C-alpha positions in Angstrom: 5.9 -4.1 29.7 5.6 -0.3 29.5 3.1 0.9 32.2 1.3 4.1 33.1 -1.6 4.3 35.5 -2.7 0.8 34.7 -3.6 -0.4 38.1 -7.2 -1.2 37.2 -6.4 -3.9 34.5 -2.8 -4.9 35.2 -3.4 -7.8 37.6 -5.2 -9.8 34.9 -2.3 -9.3 32.5 0.3 -10.2 35.1 -1.6 -13.4 36.0 -1.8 -14.4 32.3 2.0 -14.1 32.0 2.4 -16.4 35.0 0.0 -18.9 33.3 2.1 -19.2 30.1 2.9 -22.8 29.0 6.4 -21.4 28.2 7.3 -19.0 30.9 9.1 -15.8 30.0 12.8 -15.7 31.0 12.1 -12.4 32.7 9.6 -9.6 32.9 11.0 -6.0 32.6 8.5 -3.3 33.6 9.3 0.4 32.9 6.8 2.6 34.6 6.2 6.0 33.1 5.4 8.1 36.2 2.2 6.4 37.3 0.2 8.2 39.9 -2.0 5.2 40.8 -1.2 1.8 42.3 0.5 0.3 39.2 3.9 -0.1 40.8 2.5 -1.5 44.0 0.6 -4.2 42.1 3.6 -5.1 40.0 5.8 -5.3 43.1 3.3 -7.6 44.8 3.2 -9.8 41.7 7.0 -9.9 41.6 7.2 -11.4 45.1 5.6 -14.6 44.0 6.2 -14.7 40.2 7.6 -17.9 38.7 10.2 -15.8 36.8 12.4 -12.8 37.6 10.6 -9.4 37.5 12.6 -6.2 37.1 10.9 -2.9 37.8 12.2 0.5 36.6 10.6 3.8 37.3 11.3 6.6 34.8 12.5 9.8 36.4 10.5 11.8 33.8 7.7 10.8 31.6 9.0 9.4 28.3 5.8 8.7 26.4 4.7 5.3 25.1 7.2 5.2 22.2 10.3 5.8 24.1 9.1 3.9 27.2 8.6 0.7 25.2 12.0 1.1 23.6 13.6 1.7 27.0 12.0 -1.5 28.4 13.2 -3.5 25.4 16.8 -2.2 25.9 16.8 -3.6 29.4 15.8 -7.1 28.3 18.6 -9.7 28.2 17.1 -12.5 26.1 17.5 -13.2 22.4 13.7 -12.9 21.9 11.7 -10.0 23.2 7.9 -9.6 23.4 6.2 -6.2 23.8 3.5 -6.4 26.5 0.7 -4.0 27.1 -0.6 -3.5 30.7 -4.3 -4.1 30.0 -4.6 -7.2 27.8 -4.8 -10.9 28.6 -2.3 -13.3 27.0 -3.7 -16.7 26.1 -1.6 -19.6 27.7 0.1 -20.7 24.5 1.2 -17.2 23.2 4.9 -17.3 24.0 5.3 -21.0 23.0 3.5 -20.4 19.7 5.5 -17.3 18.9 8.9 -18.8 19.9 8.1 -21.8 17.6 7.8 -19.4 14.7 11.6 -18.6 14.9 12.5 -21.9 13.3 14.9 -20.2 10.9 17.7 -17.7 11.5 16.2 -15.3 8.9 12.9 -15.0 10.8 13.5 -11.7 12.7 9.9 -11.1 13.9 6.7 -13.0 14.6 3.3 -11.4 15.2 -0.2 -12.8 15.6 -3.9 -12.3 15.5 -5.9 -11.3 18.6 -9.5 -11.5 19.8 -10.9 -8.0 20.5 -12.8 -7.9 23.8 -14.8 -5.5 25.9 -13.5 -4.2 29.3 -15.2 -7.3 30.9 -13.5 -9.6 28.3 -16.6 -10.2 26.1 -15.5 -10.9 22.5 -16.5 -8.3 19.9 -14.3 -9.0 16.9 -11.0 -10.2 15.5 -8.0 -7.9 15.0 -6.9 -9.3 11.6 -10.0 -11.2 10.4 -9.5 -14.7 9.1 -6.0 -14.6 7.6 -4.1 -17.8 8.0 -0.5 -18.3 9.3 2.3 -17.6 6.8 5.8 -16.2 6.4 6.2 -12.8 4.7 9.4 -12.4 2.7 11.0 -9.4 1.1 8.7 -7.3 -1.2 5.7 -9.5 -0.4 3.8 -7.0 1.8 2.8 -3.4 2.0 6.0 -1.4 3.0 3.9 0.6 5.5 2.3 -2.4 7.1 3.1 -3.3 10.8 1.6 -5.2 13.6 0.4 -3.7 16.9 3.1 -3.7 19.5 1.4 -6.3 21.9 1.4 -8.8 19.0 5.2 -8.6 18.3 8.0 -10.9 19.3 11.3 -10.1 17.8 15.1 -10.8 17.9 17.0 -8.6 20.2 19.6 -7.9 17.5 17.2 -5.4 16.0 17.8 -3.1 19.0 21.3 -2.6 17.7 19.9 0.2 15.5 17.7 1.9 18.1 19.5 5.2 17.9 18.5 5.6 14.3 14.8 5.6 15.3 15.1 9.2 16.4 15.9 10.2 12.8 12.8 8.4 11.5 9.4 10.0 10.8 6.0 8.7 12.1 3.8 8.0 9.1 1.2 10.5 10.3 3.2 12.9 12.5 6.4 13.5 10.6 7.8 15.7 13.4 7.8 12.6 15.7 10.0 9.5 15.4 8.3 6.2 14.6 6.6 4.2 17.4 8.2 1.1 18.8 6.0 -1.3 16.8 6.4 0.7 13.5 10.2 0.8 14.0 10.8 -2.8 14.9 8.5 -4.1 12.2 10.2 -1.9 9.6 13.6 -3.2 10.4 12.5 -6.9 10.6 10.7 -6.8 7.3 13.6 -5.0 5.5 16.4 -7.2 6.9 14.7 -10.6 7.2 11.5 -12.6 7.2 8.4 -12.0 9.3 6.1 -14.8 10.5 2.4 -14.2 10.9 0.3 -16.4 13.3 -3.3 -16.5 12.3 -4.7 -18.0 15.6 -5.5 -15.3 18.2 -2.9 -15.3 21.1 -4.2 -12.4 23.1 -7.5 -10.9 24.4 -7.1 -7.3 23.2 -9.1 -5.3 25.7 -11.0 -2.1 24.7 -11.8 0.5 27.3 -12.0 4.2 27.8 -8.3 4.8 28.4 -6.8 2.8 25.4 -4.1 4.7 23.6 -5.6 3.0 20.5 -9.2 1.9 19.8 -10.4 -0.8 17.5 -13.4 -0.8 15.3 -14.8 -2.9 12.5 -13.6 -1.7 9.1 -16.8 -1.9 7.1 -16.9 1.5 5.3 -20.2 2.9 4.1 -20.7 4.2 0.6 -20.2 7.7 1.9 -17.0 6.6 3.6 -15.7 5.0 0.4 -16.5 8.3 -1.5 -14.5 10.2 1.1 -11.6 7.9 0.9 -11.3 8.0 -2.9 -12.2 11.6 -3.5 -11.4 13.8 -0.6 -8.4 12.6 1.3 -6.2 15.6 0.5 -2.5 15.9 -0.3 -1.0 16.5 3.1 -0.7 12.7 3.6 1.4 12.5 0.4 3.9 14.9 1.8 4.1 12.9 5.1 4.6 9.6 3.4 7.3 11.1 1.1 9.2 12.4 4.2 8.8 9.0 6.0 9.9 7.0 2.9 13.0 9.2 2.4 14.0 8.9 6.0 13.6 5.1 6.0 15.8 4.9 2.9 18.5 7.1 4.5 18.4 5.0 7.7 18.9 1.8 5.7 21.8 3.3 3.8 23.3 4.3 7.1 23.1 0.9 8.8 24.1 -1.2 5.7 27.8 -1.3 6.6 27.0 -3.0 9.9 25.0 -5.9 8.3 25.8 -9.3 7.1 26.1 -9.9 3.4 22.5 -11.2 3.0 21.0 -8.5 5.2 23.1 -5.9 3.3 21.5 -7.0 0.1 18.1 -6.8 1.6 18.7 -3.4 3.0 19.9 -2.0 -0.3 16.9 -3.3 -2.2 14.6 -1.9 0.6 16.3 1.5 0.5 15.7 1.6 -3.3 12.1 0.7 -2.8 11.5 3.5 -0.3 13.3 6.0 -2.6 10.9 5.0 -5.4 8.0 5.5 -3.0 9.4 8.9 -1.9 9.5 9.9 -5.6 6.0 8.6 -6.3 4.5 10.5 -3.4 6.3 13.7 -4.3 5.2 13.5 -7.9 1.6 12.9 -6.9 1.6 15.9 -4.6 3.1 18.1 -7.4 0.3 16.8 -9.7 -2.3 17.9 -7.3 -0.7 21.3 -7.1 -0.7 21.7 -10.9 -3.5 24.0 -12.1 -3.7 22.9 -15.8 -5.7 19.8 -16.6 -3.4 18.9 -19.5 -0.3 19.0 -17.3 -2.1 16.9 -14.7 -2.9 14.3 -17.3 0.7 14.1 -18.5 1.9 13.7 -14.9 -0.7 10.9 -14.3 0.4 9.1 -17.4 4.1 9.4 -16.4 3.3 7.9 -13.0 1.5 5.0 -14.7 4.4 4.4 -17.1 6.8 4.3 -14.1 4.8 1.7 -12.3 3.9 3.9 -9.4 0.3 2.5 -9.1 1.4 -1.1 -8.7 0.1 -3.2 -5.9 1.0 -2.0 -2.4 2.4 -5.5 -1.6 4.9 -4.9 -4.4 5.7 -1.5 -3.1 3.5 0.6 -5.4 0.9 3.1 -4.1 -2.0 0.9 -5.1 -5.2 0.9 -7.1 -7.1 3.1 -4.7 -4.5 5.8 -5.2 -4.9 5.5 -9.0 -8.7 5.8 -8.7 -8.4 8.9 -6.6 -5.8 10.5 -8.8 -7.7 9.7 -12.0 -11.1 10.9 -10.8 -10.5 13.5 -8.2 -7.3 15.1 -9.5 -7.9 15.0 -13.2 -11.6 15.9 -13.3 -12.0 17.9 -10.1 -8.5 19.5 -9.9 -7.6 21.2 -6.7 -11.2 21.4 -5.5 -10.7 18.0 -3.9 -7.1 18.4 -3.1 -7.1 20.5 0.1 -10.2 19.7 2.1 -10.1 21.4 5.5 -11.1 18.3 7.4 -8.6 15.9 5.8 -5.7 15.2 8.2 -3.4 12.2 7.8 -3.7 10.9 11.4 -5.3 7.5 10.8 -3.0 4.6 11.4 -2.5 1.9 8.9 -4.9 -1.0 8.6 -3.3 -4.1 10.2 -3.2 -7.0 7.8 -6.7 -7.5 6.6 -8.4 -6.2 9.7 -9.4 -2.8 11.2 -7.4 0.4 11.1 -5.6 1.5 14.3 -7.0 4.2 16.4 -5.4 7.6 16.6 -1.9 7.7 18.2 -1.1 10.0 21.1 2.1 12.0 20.8 5.6 10.8 21.8 5.4 13.0 25.0 2.1 11.5 26.3 1.8 8.6 28.7 2.3 5.0 27.8 -1.5 4.4 27.7 -3.1 7.8 27.1 -6.8 8.7 26.6 -8.6 8.4 23.3 -11.3 10.8 22.3 -13.8 10.1 19.5 -13.6 7.6 16.6 -10.6 7.8 14.2 -11.3 8.7 10.6 -11.1 5.9 8.0 -7.8 5.0 6.4 -6.8 7.3 3.6 -5.8 5.7 0.3 -2.5 7.6 0.0 
């Protein structure tokens, strides 16, 4: 559990951990320079908790990404669950997630959640009605990941934590990937991922969420914006992120088992293909002549760049935008001043994530306004 000024909601979360049908082996709390009663409340809980509680106070503020990774590094069990300070775990969460690790090649499990108000009134479902399943290699969007509080993963994935600092966040390429992006990336490239369709957490929404949730039901105007006016900056960011992921996989391959080495190599090749597709699409938008843009679009089509995202293409929405906006409107739709690639990826079939705060901000920083809709990069 990574904490920061969570005194108002943390008691309910701690109580839900103690009420698990399968108790955690331990609770590791790393506090990121809280100025409220967070530490006092965790300390009081630890005195009577039915499992060991370890509390670490950071000397300087790490930000939510590094703080979660720091907490995970301090854990000793084979399976680790990220835990936010302000949610409520349903009693069977840990048991349900642990049961998903029935094979050695399952490296991560994640689950659905019920979205609730500050006073725990249900307002939606995080992932919609998707049923439980196991995702194997090249069966999901390579940019897909689950929210941190939904993840349980094998500790072995932490062996590569140093490489996270050379990664690039999808939407802020000058920052490393967040804890959940990073762990999900490794797990999906090196093994299988289990998804649990039944909600296991009450995902609380309040004024100090680092992320906000909202229903993903775009209006006609929103759809027009997504297809026509999303800009090219996001293409550059995705190209950078894909290239860095490929390089990281190349770097860690010698440390892997034979099967994981095979998976890593095929994943690295997939990310290099994506890097090339994003760079070529950006170049196409920067080309002034219609005939040249048409040739580039046809070349991308022949190379399979617009295949389904679950098969590591850029998808049909990208093709629609490129064919209509780029070919017929040229660079008039390529550089809108308001288009910034800061919206996080849609999770499974549910709503897109809210805007992330930077690496240097607190574990649970403030959110202002509603995030823009997902851009069909």
